[in-house]
C-alpha positions in Angstrom: 34.8 -18.5 33.8 37.4 -16.6 33.3 38.2 -13.6 31.2 40.0 -15.6 28.9 38.0 -18.4 28.1 35.0 -16.1 27.3 37.7 -14.5 25.0 38.9 -17.7 23.6 35.0 -19.2 22.7 34.0 -16.3 21.8 36.6 -15.8 18.8 36.1 -19.5 18.0 33.0 -19.3 17.6 32.9 -16.1 15.3 35.8 -17.7 13.3 33.7 -20.7 12.9 30.9 -19.0 11.7 32.6 -16.7 9.6 33.8 -19.8 7.8 30.4 -21.4 7.6 29.2 -18.2 6.3 31.8 -18.6 3.2 30.8 -21.9 3.0 27.4 -21.2 2.1 28.2 -17.9 0.5 30.4 -20.2 -1.9 27.9 -23.5 -2.0 24.2 -21.6 -1.7 23.3 -24.0 1.2 24.9 -24.4 4.4 27.4 -27.4 5.6 26.6 -30.0 8.3 30.4 -30.8 8.5 32.7 -27.6 7.9 35.9 -29.7 8.6 35.5 -30.7 5.3 35.9 -27.9 3.0 39.0 -27.0 5.2 40.4 -29.8 4.1 39.0 -28.9 0.7 41.6 -25.7 0.7 44.6 -27.9 2.0 47.1 -27.7 -0.6 50.5 -28.1 1.4 53.4 -30.4 -0.2 54.9 -30.7 2.8 54.0 -34.7 3.6 51.2 -33.1 6.2 47.3 -33.7 5.4 46.4 -32.4 2.2 42.9 -32.6 -0.5 44.0 -35.0 -3.1 41.9 -37.7 -1.4 38.6 -35.1 -1.7 40.5 -34.0 -5.6 40.0 -37.4 -6.9 36.2 -38.0 -5.4 35.4 -34.2 -6.9 37.0 -35.1 -10.2 34.6 -38.2 -10.3 31.9 -36.2 -8.9 32.6 -33.3 -11.6 32.7 -35.9 -14.6 29.4 -37.5 -13.7 27.6 -34.4 -13.3 28.7 -32.8 -16.4 28.1 -36.1 -18.8 24.9 -36.3 -17.0 24.0 -32.5 -18.2 25.6 -33.1 -21.5 23.6 -36.2 -22.7 20.3 -35.3 -21.3 21.0 -31.3 -22.9 22.5 -32.8 -26.6 20.3 -35.8 -27.1 20.9 -35.4 -30.6 25.1 -35.3 -30.3 27.4 -38.1 -31.0 29.3 -39.4 -27.7 33.1 -37.9 -29.4 31.5 -34.2 -29.8 30.1 -34.8 -25.6 33.6 -35.8 -24.5 35.4 -32.7 -26.4 33.0 -30.7 -24.4 33.0 -31.8 -21.2 37.4 -32.2 -21.5 36.9 -28.5 -22.0 34.7 -28.1 -18.8 36.8 -29.6 -16.7 40.5 -28.5 -18.0 42.9 -27.4 -15.4 42.8 -23.9 -16.9 38.7 -23.8 -16.6 38.4 -25.3 -13.4 41.1 -22.8 -12.1 39.2 -19.3 -13.9 36.0 -21.4 -11.7 37.9 -21.5 -8.5 38.6 -18.2 -8.9 35.3 -17.0 -9.8 33.6 -18.7 -6.8 36.5 -17.4 -4.3 38.0 -20.6 -3.8 41.3 -19.7 -4.6 41.6 -17.1 -2.1 41.2 -19.1 0.9 44.1 -21.8 -0.4 46.0 -23.1 2.1 49.7 -23.9 1.0 53.4 -23.2 1.2 53.4 -22.0 -2.8 53.6 -18.6 -3.4 50.8 -16.6 -5.2 52.4 -16.9 -8.0 53.0 -20.1 -7.8 49.2 -20.5 -7.2 48.2 -19.1 -10.1 51.0 -20.9 -12.6 49.6 -24.3 -11.6 46.6 -26.5 -11.2 46.0 -25.9 -7.4 43.4 -23.6 -8.3 41.4 -26.2 -10.1 42.6 -29.0 -7.8 41.0 -27.4 -4.8 37.8 -26.8 -6.5 37.5 -30.5 -7.5 38.2 -31.3 -3.9 35.4 -28.9 -2.6 33.0 -30.5 -5.1 34.4 -33.7 -3.1 33.7 -32.1 0.4 30.3 -31.4 -0.9 29.3 -35.3 -2.1 30.6 -36.3 1.1 28.7 -33.5 3.4 25.2 -33.5 1.4 25.3 -35.9 -1.0 25.3 -36.7 -4.7 22.1 -34.3 -5.2 23.5 -31.3 -3.7 26.6 -31.8 -5.6 24.8 -31.7 -8.9 23.3 -28.7 -7.8 26.2 -26.8 -6.9 27.9 -27.9 -10.3 24.5 -26.8 -11.9 23.7 -23.7 -10.1 27.4 -22.1 -9.6 29.6 -23.4 -12.1 27.5 -24.8 -15.5 24.3 -22.2 -15.1 26.5 -19.0 -14.5 29.7 -19.6 -16.9 29.0 -22.0 -19.8 27.7 -20.7 -22.6 25.6 -23.4 -24.1 24.5 -21.5 -27.4 27.9 -22.1 -28.8 28.0 -25.7 -28.6 
């Protein structure tokens, strides 16, 4: 084996493990398919592959989990109030803040400037895509676990509801 081959393999292995460690750090569990999470972070707007389909899926999973949690947690509350609470939790500014807290924003691949990212819905969209990646990678139960343990439990004050 030549020196170049050894260096290339060593560098690829370290980079691969680094991103997989990042996924595990954010999610709280390891990934079966890290390429899903790379795609979730891909926000380019020049026609190349992006995360919009994962965002679509993640949005649906997030809505389902939050609706389930609210339905069970607030059995005495009316549907209108539950809808208001859910809307507050999934609005763009809330998702952007959560993406920042989880460390997702700093990983986003985009052709936007940092200022443009901060003024956009890009971080929240990446978070929804990340949730879509979790769903495809390890299923609904782990997606629900992530949303409950990494989003709702540490970032939602249920006492004000």
